Structures are given as C-alpha cells and as structure tokens.
C-alpha positions in Angstrom: -36.2 -6.6 1.6 -33.3 -6.7 -0.8 -31.5 -3.4 -1.5 -32.2 -3.7 -5.2 -36.0 -4.0 -4.4 -36.0 -1.2 -1.8 -34.4 1.3 -4.3 -35.9 0.1 -7.5 -38.1 3.2 -7.9 -35.5 5.8 -6.7 -33.6 7.9 -9.2 -30.3 7.9 -7.3 -27.7 10.6 -8.2 -25.4 10.3 -5.2 -24.3 7.9 -2.5 -22.6 8.9 0.8 -20.7 6.5 3.0 -19.8 6.5 6.6 -16.2 5.6 7.2 -15.5 3.9 10.5 -17.3 0.6 10.6 -18.7 1.0 7.1 -15.9 1.4 4.5 -13.1 0.5 6.9 -12.7 -1.5 10.2 -10.7 1.0 12.1 -11.5 -0.3 15.6 -8.1 -2.1 16.1 -6.2 1.2 15.5 -8.7 3.1 17.7 -8.3 0.6 20.5 -4.5 0.8 20.3 -4.7 4.6 20.5 -7.3 4.5 23.4 -5.2 2.1 25.4 -2.1 4.2 24.9 -4.1 7.1 26.3 -5.4 5.0 29.2 -1.8 4.1 30.0 -0.8 7.7 30.2 -3.4 8.1 33.0 -2.4 4.9 34.8 -5.6 3.1 33.7 -6.0 -0.5 32.5 -6.4 -1.2 28.8 -9.8 -1.9 27.2 -10.5 -5.0 25.1 -11.0 -4.5 21.3 -14.6 -5.5 21.6 -15.1 -3.0 24.4 -13.7 -0.2 22.3 -15.9 -1.2 19.3 -18.9 -0.5 21.5 -17.5 2.9 22.4 -17.1 4.2 18.8 -19.7 6.6 17.5 -20.4 10.4 17.6 -16.8 11.4 17.3 -13.5 11.2 19.2 -14.8 13.2 22.1 -17.5 10.6 22.9 -14.9 7.8 22.4 -12.6 9.3 25.0 -15.5 10.0 27.4 -16.7 6.4 27.2 -13.2 5.0 27.6 -12.8 7.0 30.9 -16.3 6.3 32.0 -15.7 2.6 31.7 -13.1 3.1 34.5 -15.5 5.3 36.5 -13.4 8.3 35.7 -15.2 11.6 34.9 -12.8 14.3 33.5 -13.2 18.0 34.2 -13.3 20.4 31.3 -9.6 21.1 31.4 -8.7 17.4 31.4 -11.2 16.8 28.7 -9.4 19.2 26.4 -6.0 17.8 27.3 -7.1 14.2 26.8 -8.6 15.1 23.4 -5.3 16.7 22.3 -3.4 13.7 23.5 -5.8 11.3 21.8 -5.5 13.2 18.5 -1.7 13.0 18.6 -1.7 9.3 19.5 -4.3 8.3 17.0 -2.5 10.3 14.3 0.2 7.7 14.6 -2.2 4.8 14.5 -4.4 5.7 11.5 -3.6 2.8 9.2 -1.4 0.3 11.1 -4.2 -2.2 11.9 -7.2 -0.7 10.0 -8.5 -2.8 7.1 -10.9 -2.2 4.2 -14.3 -3.8 4.7 -15.2 -6.5 2.1 -16.6 -5.0 -1.1 -15.9 -1.4 -0.2 -13.9 -0.7 -3.4 -16.3 -2.6 -5.6 -19.3 -0.6 -4.2 -17.5 2.7 -5.0 -16.5 1.6 -8.4 -20.1 0.4 -9.2 -21.5 3.8 -8.1 -19.0 5.7 -10.4 -19.8 3.4 -13.3 -23.5 4.2 -12.8 -22.7 7.9 -13.1 -23.4 8.6 -9.4 -21.6 11.2 -7.3 -19.9 9.7 -4.3 -18.8 10.9 -0.9 -17.8 10.1 2.7 -19.6 11.7 5.5 -18.1 10.9 8.8 -17.8 12.2 12.4 -14.0 11.4 12.2 -11.9 14.5 11.6 -11.5 15.3 7.9 -7.7 15.2 7.8 -7.6 11.8 9.4 -10.3 10.5 7.1 -8.4 11.6 4.0 -5.3 9.9 5.1 -7.2 6.6 5.7 -9.0 6.9 2.3 -5.7 7.6 0.5 -4.0 4.7 2.1 -6.6 2.3 0.7 -6.7 4.0 -2.8 -10.2 5.3 -2.4 -9.6 9.0 -2.7 -10.0 9.2 -6.5 -13.4 7.4 -6.3 -14.8 10.2 -4.1 -16.3 13.6 -5.0 -16.5 14.9 -1.5 -15.3 14.1 2.0 -16.9 15.8 5.0 -15.5 15.2 8.4 -16.6 16.0 11.9 -14.4 19.1 12.1 -15.9 20.7 9.0 -18.0 23.1 11.0 -21.3 21.3 10.8 -23.2 19.6 13.7 -22.2 15.9 13.7 -24.4 13.0 12.8 -27.1 12.2 13.8 -27.8 15.8 12.8 -28.5 16.1 9.1 -26.2 19.0 8.4 -23.2 17.1 7.0 -25.4 15.1 4.7 -27.1 18.2 3.4 -23.7 19.8 2.8 -22.7 16.7 0.8 -25.8 17.0 -1.3 -25.1 20.6 -2.0 -21.5 19.8 -3.0 -22.8 17.0 -5.3 -25.6 19.0 -6.9 -28.4 16.8 -5.8 -31.4 16.8 -3.4 -31.5 14.6 -0.4 -34.3 12.6 -2.1 -31.8 11.7 -4.8 -29.2 10.4 -2.5 -28.7 7.4 -0.2 -26.6 7.1 3.0 -24.7 3.9 3.6 -23.7 3.4 7.2 -23.5 1.0 10.1 -25.0 2.8 13.1 -28.0 4.6 14.6 -26.2 7.9 14.0 -26.2 7.2 10.2 -29.8 6.3 10.2 -30.8 9.3 12.3 -28.8 11.7 10.1 -30.4 10.2 6.9 -33.9 10.4 8.3 -33.4 14.0 9.5 -32.1 14.9 6.0 -35.0 13.2 4.2 -32.7 10.6 2.7 -32.9 6.9 2.4 -30.4 4.7 4.3 -28.8 1.4 3.9 -27.1 -0.4 6.9 -24.2 -2.8 6.4 -23.8 -5.5 9.0 -20.7 -5.9 11.2 -20.2 -2.2 12.0 -20.1 -0.4 15.3 -23.5 -0.7 16.9 -24.8 -2.4 20.0 -28.2 -2.9 18.4 -28.9 -5.5 15.7 -28.7 -4.1 12.2 -32.4 -4.7 11.6 -33.3 -2.7 14.7 -31.7 0.5 13.5 -34.6 1.5 11.2 -32.9 1.7 7.9 -34.6 1.1 4.6 -32.7 -2.1 4.2 -29.8 -4.1 5.6 -27.0 -5.7 3.5 -24.4 -8.3 4.6 -21.4 -6.9 2.5 -20.9 -3.7 0.6 -20.5 -5.3 -2.8 -24.3 -6.1 -2.6 -24.7 -2.5 -3.5 -23.7 -3.2 -7.1 -27.2 -4.5 -7.7 -28.6 -1.1 -6.5 -26.2 1.1 -8.4 -26.0 -0.9 -11.7 -29.6 -1.8 -12.0 
C-alpha cells in the first residue's frame, strides 16, 4: 500500500523521525569509530557491512556486538571503559563520512509546510544527534530532539515517542513514526502510533517484514502524505 493511501484517513499533527539509517547514513562514521576502538584492544577491524548489521538499540549494543563478533565478552568494568572510549572516538567521527539520506530535507520541509510538528527520536545520544542535525542544516526544521540519554527507556520502548508527543502537544494517534528498523516499529506500536519504514536502513530483515503500516523507497515520497 502506498503511504498516501495508508494515511489518507489520519489527521496527522506530528511526525517523528529516527536518525541513524533513516535521516542519515551514519554507518561509515560508526564503522570508523568501532574499528579505532577494536584497534585499541588489538582486534581486527570489521567491514562496513558488518557494522551496519550491528547498529541498533544504542552505542552499548553496538560495542557489545562488535566485541562479540570477535568472541570477546567484556566484564562490567571493561564495558564501562570501552563505552567511554567509544564515545570519545565517535565524537571525532560524527560527520566525516556521514551523509544525508535522499529526500530527508524535502520530507521535513513538506511536514512543516503542512503545519505539522516535527521531531527526531533516536537511541543515539542527544548531543551527538544535535551536532549531526546541525551539520546538515536540519535543526531549524525540528521542534524536538529526544536522544537515548534523555532519561527515557530506549526504543523499542514507547517512552521517547510519548515524550515527543507531549512536547508537540499531540496524541500518539495524531502522530507517525518514520524509521528503518524493528526498534522503530516496536516503539510506534507500543505507543499506539502508526509507522512508516524507509528502505535501505539498518536492519537484517526485509523492510516489508518489519510490520510497519507501509514501506517507502525514499523519504521524499512522504510529501504525498504530508501535503495531501
């Protein structure tokens, strides 16, 4: 089903986007950071495609998966140390290789023209997220940015989406989540919100298998939803 058909009967007041894999392709920078961390532990680098498959549920999971791929299980103390190292490393890699996904700016502009509130809801730390969004000139198109360090349980829990709805003065039934992964669909479903998946993100499952209301190929297809 086309997005415009799936949402024809829905009075949308807000749209919330995931960041990594949805608005931006940040995997190259994440891979560079992960492999710098691996080198510090004397481990071989991972391929870009391998790191793409590790992304999701926050930096802690990314680190855990990167070490697990080398059959290394870190203790609690090493987990904390590796997380601190990763944050320091990735803070230097936020926008070197990251690119805007096709149609991202047009989708946000269309939502604003339609009078909708807009936001980013991501498991990525809020500070890092804001740096990336500012780099691509998207900050002024957003009403709210909620990151994984905002004090809410991370996606697929619904809490961050519900906080975004509260900030934008709408109910979950009046909003839609746009993402690329099962975590996005799970969060939307738990929040009572509809969900759109964009192809080409960070998921091992086919886009159609994630259980969203509809799947789009590129983000500018959302113009037909927002400006209907």
